[in-house]
C-alpha positions as a Markdown table, in Angstrom:
| # | Residue | x | y | z |
|---|---|---|---|---|
| 1 | Met | 7.5 | 4.2 | -17.5 |
| 2 | Pro | 5.1 | 6.8 | -18.3 |
| 3 | Ile | 3.7 | 8.7 | -15.0 |
| 4 | Tyr | -0.1 | 9.2 | -15.3 |
| 5 | Asn | -1.4 | 10.2 | -12.3 |
| 6 | Lys | -4.8 | 8.8 | -12.3 |
| 7 | Leu | -7.8 | 8.3 | -9.7 |
| 8 | Val | -8.4 | 3.8 | -10.3 |
| 9 | Arg | -11.7 | 2.5 | -9.4 |
| 10 | Asp | -11.7 | -0.8 | -7.1 |
| 11 | Arg | -10.6 | -3.9 | -8.8 |
| 12 | Ile | -7.9 | -1.6 | -11.4 |
| 13 | Pro | -5.1 | -2.5 | -9.4 |
| 14 | Glu | -5.7 | -6.3 | -9.5 |
| 15 | Ile | -6.4 | -6.2 | -13.0 |
| 16 | Ile | -3.3 | -4.7 | -14.2 |
| 17 | Lys | -1.2 | -6.6 | -12.5 |
| 18 | Gln | -3.0 | -10.2 | -14.3 |
| 19 | Thr | -1.2 | -8.5 | -16.6 |
| 20 | Gly | 1.9 | -8.7 | -15.7 |
| 21 | Lys | 2.6 | -5.2 | -15.7 |
| 22 | Lys | 4.2 | -3.2 | -13.1 |
| 23 | Phe | 2.9 | 0.0 | -11.6 |
| 24 | Ser | 2.6 | 1.4 | -8.2 |
| 25 | Thr | -0.5 | 2.9 | -6.3 |
| 26 | Arg | -1.5 | 4.3 | -3.1 |
| 27 | Val | -4.3 | 5.6 | -1.6 |
| 28 | Leu | -4.9 | 9.5 | -1.1 |
| 29 | Asp | -5.9 | 10.8 | 2.6 |
| 30 | Glu | -9.5 | 13.1 | 3.1 |
| 31 | Lys | -8.1 | 16.3 | 1.7 |
| 32 | Glu | -5.6 | 14.6 | -1.5 |
| 33 | Tyr | -8.7 | 12.3 | -2.9 |
| 34 | Ile | -10.7 | 15.8 | -2.4 |
| 35 | Asp | -8.8 | 17.9 | -4.2 |
| 36 | Glu | -8.2 | 15.9 | -7.2 |
| 37 | Val | -11.9 | 15.4 | -7.6 |
| 38 | Lys | -11.7 | 18.2 | -8.8 |
| 39 | Lys | -9.4 | 18.9 | -10.8 |
| 40 | Lys | -10.6 | 15.8 | -12.8 |
| 41 | Arg | -14.0 | 17.4 | -12.4 |
| 42 | Arg | -12.6 | 21.0 | -14.2 |
| 43 | Asn | -11.1 | 19.3 | -16.5 |
| 44 | Asn | -13.9 | 17.1 | -18.1 |
C-alpha cells in the first residue's frame, strides 16, 4: 500500500471509509501541524 503523508480536511477519512479502502490517520499535535503546514506552503 502506498504511503501518502498528507494533511486531510474534515470528512475525507469518512469518505474513504465509505469506499471500503483501507487507510490510517492520526491527529497531529500543534507543533507537528504547524511544521507540516510550513512544508506544504514551501512546496506550493
